Structure formats: structure tokens, C-alpha cells
N, C-alpha and C positions, 0 to 999 in steps of 0.2 A: 768092536763096533766100527767096522770098516765102512768108509764112505760117509760117515756122519759129519756134517759140517759144524764148525765151531761158531760160525755166524752166517747169516744169509744176506748177501748183497751189502756187506759192510755195515751192519746195524749197530755199530759202536765198538767193534773189536779193532783196536788200534795198537801199533807198536808203542810201548811205553817210552821209548827214547825219542823217536822222530815223528810220532803221531800219524804215520802212514796207515791207511786202511789195510787190515790184514785178514786173510782167510786162513784159518788153522784147521787141519783136517787129517784124520787117519785115512790113508789110501792103501787099499789092498785087502784081500780076504784071508789069506793064509799067513803071510808075513807082512804085516802092515808097517808102513813108515809114516811118521808124523810130518806132514808137509806144512810149511808156513810160507805163504806167498803174499806179495803185495797185491791187493785187489784193485785193478784198474777200472775205469769207467766202462760200462758195457759197449760204448761206441768206439772205444780206443782199439785200433787194430794192433794185434800182437802176433805176427806170422811166425810159423815154426822155424824157418831158416835162421833169422837173426837170433832167436832164443837159443837155438842149438849151438850157434857160433859163440854166443856169450857165455854159455855154460862151461863149467870146469868138469874134470873127471869125478869130482866129489859132489857135484851139483846136478840134480836131475832136471829135466824139462817136463812140465806138467801141462796137459791139455785141459782147458776149462770151457766145456760147452755151457751155454746159458739156456736152460730149458724155460719154456713159457710158464710151466707150472712145476712146483717142486723145488727142492733145495739145490744149491750149487754142489757139484761133485767133480773133484779133480780126477783126471785119468792119467794113467801111466803113458809115456811115449816110449817107443822102441825104435830100433833101426828101420822097421817097416812102417813107421808112421808116415802117412801121406804128406809130402812137402807142401801141397796146396790145401791142407786142412783149413776150413774157414773159421775155426774156433780161436780163442786167445790162447797163447802159449806162454807160460810163466816159469821163472826159475825161483829158487828160494830167496826170501827177503834178506837183503844185505843192508843193515842199518848203516847210514852214513853219518849219523849224529852221535857224538860222544855223550854218555850219560852225564846228567848235571849234578848228580849226587854220588857220594862215595859211601859204601856200606862197610 
């Protein structure tokens, strides 16, 4: 089920520890990865350059176009991704809050 969003525009999907709005989605058609990114406000600029600089070798940068109609769908970025792409660019959610319970 590639490309299917876990939530649309943060309709209640939140990180259980820090309560940040989260978009969780399988990305890819043949070999999909489960991406979990913090969902910023639509008006918040997230250019590709700073996201690529902040990423690590184990963390991918995702492009998030916001269509007028339809669900949100993360896209892969590659070395050929345009540096001036107008969409938001996100890395995996890194929770900064320690869990409040021990299991």
C-alpha cells in the first residue's frame, strides 16, 4: 500500500511521547520504507538545503507537496532533487522528550 497516508493534515496522529503532529506513511512502490515525519504547518517554509544539511547518512530527506485535493504524499529526494523546490522538506521525527512511563 505504497503512498497511503496514515493521517491527513495531522488529524490527530501525534507522537506518543512529545505530542508533536506526525505523518506516518509507506513511501515507494517496489521496496517501500515507512517514513515518520513531524508534520509542520502548511505555511512553514522548509527548504531542501537546510533539511539535506541536517540529515544524517541513516536519515532520508522527504519532499512533501501539499495538493489542493487529495491526501498528503511524501516523495523520495535524490541527488537530482532541485535545490529550489518550493515544497516542504522533512527528515524523520526525532523525539526530544523522554517517555514518562516505564514498561
